[in-house]
N, C-alpha and C positions, 0 to 999 in steps of 0.2 A: 496536912502539909508535911508532916514528919516523914523523913526518908526521901523526899524529893530534893535533888540538888538545887541550890540557889540559882545556878546558871540556867537551869531548865525553867524555873519560875520566872526569872528575869526575861528570858527570851520569849516565853509564852505571853507575858504581860506586854512586852514591846509589840509583838505581833497583833495582840488584841487591840491595843491602843491605836496602832497604825491602821488596822482594818476599820475600826470605828471612825477614825478621823477622815477616812476616805469614803465614808458612806457605804462600806461593803464592796466598793469597786475593787477591781484587780489591782494589787499592789506590785509595782515594778521596781526593780533595783535601780537606784540612781545611776545614771551614766556619768562617767568621769567628765568633768568639765574640760573642754578643749581650750587650753590656755594658748595665748598668742606668744610664741617664742620669738625672741629677738633674732635668733639664728634660724635660717630656713632649713627645714628638715633635709632637703636634698644637698645642702652645703656640707662639704667635708670639714673636719675639725670641730666635731661636736661630741658631747657626752652621750654615751649609749647605755650606761649603767653604773652601778656602784660596785667597784672592784674590791673595796675593803673598808672595814670600820675598825679603827685601832684606838685604844685608849690606855692611859697609864693607871697603874695602881701601886700603892705603897706596899701591898702584900699580894703580889702577883699570883702565887700558888693558891692562897685562900680565895682570891677572886675567881680563878679558874675553877676551883672546886665548887664554889657557890653556883656559878653559871652551869656547870655540868650537872650538879644535883638537881637544881630547880628548873632549869630551862633546856637541859639536854645538849648544851653546847660544850662538848668535851674537847678542850684544847690541851693537847699533850706536848705542845712545844712548836708545832708547825702551823698553828691557827686552825680554825674550823672552816671547812670549805662548804659553802652553801650554793649548790648548783641552781642555775636558772637558764632560760632561753629568751632570746629577743622576741618581742611581740611581733614586730614587722617581718622578722626572718627567723622562724622557729628552728631552723636547722643550725643556727649559730648558738652554740652552748657557751656559757660563761660560768664563773664562780665568783661569789663574794666571799672574801676572807674576813673572818671575825677573829680578833686576837687581842690579848692583854699584854702590854709592854710593862717592864719594870718602871717605877716612878723615876728612876735615875737615867732613863734612856735619853740619848742626845738626838735620836732619830727625828723628833718633831722640831728641834731647834731651827731657827731662833724663835719659833712660835711660842707664845706663853700658854697656849691651850693644852689641856690634858688629853686631847683627842686629835685624830687626824682622819679625814675621809679620803679614800682613794677612788677616783673616778676613772672608768674605762672610756677611752677616747678612740674614735675611728681613724683619725689622722693627726698625729702629734705635731708634725711640722706645720700643717695648715692652722691648727688651733693656736699654737704658740705665736705664729706670725700675726694672726688676728688679735690675740691678746696683747701683743707688743704694740700694735697700732692703736689699741684702745687704752694704753697706758697702765696695764696691769703689771704689778711687780712680779718678775719672773726670776727664779733662782738660776744661777749660771750652771749649777751642777746638772749633769745628765748621767743616766745609768742604762747600760744595755746588758740585758741578761738573756739567758736561753729561752725565757718565757715572755720576753717583751721589753719594751723601751719605757723609761721612766723620766719624768721631769716634775718640777715643783713650782707652784705659784703661791701667792699670798692674797687673801681677800682683804677687804678694806679695814678689817679689825686686826690684821696681821696673822691670822690663822693660816698655817701651812696646809696646802692642799696637794695631794699627790695625784699625778696624772699617769695613767698606764695605758700604753697601746700594746695589747697582746700580739704576739707573732701569729701569723696565719697558721691554721692547723695544717699539718702535713698530710697529704692524701695517703 
């Protein structure tokens, strides 16, 4: 066993256990469970992806260095852009931004959480109208930038959530 990486041994063991437990039958990858969403997929004003993962650190530079060294996420000040495409419409390209904020940032306020998730939405106005009718706490602040529209809401624990509607790509 010496010289064989532990990950190879673990994967081989898992495959052997799986094959034995299925009686040697063909093993198929599990299909994702289709969850019943409260919002109809064809309805506008829905989340289509994660636009950003932001968190605070008391030592922002050291944290960035750690993530760069160990996980390859090299944030030099603008965040790390992780590209992806929509499953239902592979022509639509997006990025998820991963970045570390200084512990002193006020950007997450008034949320007590040391993190904030940014969700990409397909129709900001429709989503905010629906959330208003559902009694969700909505921040009055709005921001329009060259790369999209932003709004903020709060979950039931008071965590601030950023909503982002990217501007359509120019042909």
